[in-house]
Each structure stands twice: as C-alpha cells, then as structure tokens.
N, C-alpha and C positions, 0 to 999 in steps of 0.2 A: 376160173374164178374172176379174174380181171375182165375177161370178155363179157361175162354176165353183167358186170357193172359198167360196161362200155369204156374201159380204161385201157390204154396201151401201156406196155411195159416201159417204153421210153418216157412216158409221161410221169411215171411213178418215180423213176430214178433208181440207180443201182443198189444203193443201200436198203432202201425201202422194199425193192423187189426181192432182194435176198432174204430180208426179214420175213416177207410173206411166204416165200418158198419154204423156209424152215418151219413156219407155222403150219403150212399144208402138210409137210412131211410128218410133223408130230401128230396131226389129226388122222391122216390116212395111211401113213407108212405101215403101221401094224396090220391094217386090214389087208393090204396087198400081200404081205408076208404070210398071213394066215390063209389066204386063198391059195397061195402056192403050196403051202404045206398040206392043205386038204386035197389038193390034186395029186399028192404023193411025190412031189418034186423035192429034191434035197438041194439046199442052197450052200453047199460046201465049197 
C-alpha cells in the first residue's frame, strides 16, 4: 500500500506505520481467513 503511494516505511514513522498495519488487517484479515477455510484448512 505504501509502495503504491511511493512512501517508505521509515518516512512514515513507527506509530503511523503501526496504525496503517492495523487498518490493513481490519480490511483484509477476514478475507485471508475465509480463503484458508474455503481451502479446507483448519487454523487450530
């Protein structure tokens, strides 16, 4: 996401980078889990 905006992680700063990581996780984390479940994998 940052690369598409031509921004490096070190330019953003630690706190802002962590905030963006959590936003990405909220948006895409469920998609990844659902894909794994559809493949029949158990995440126990």
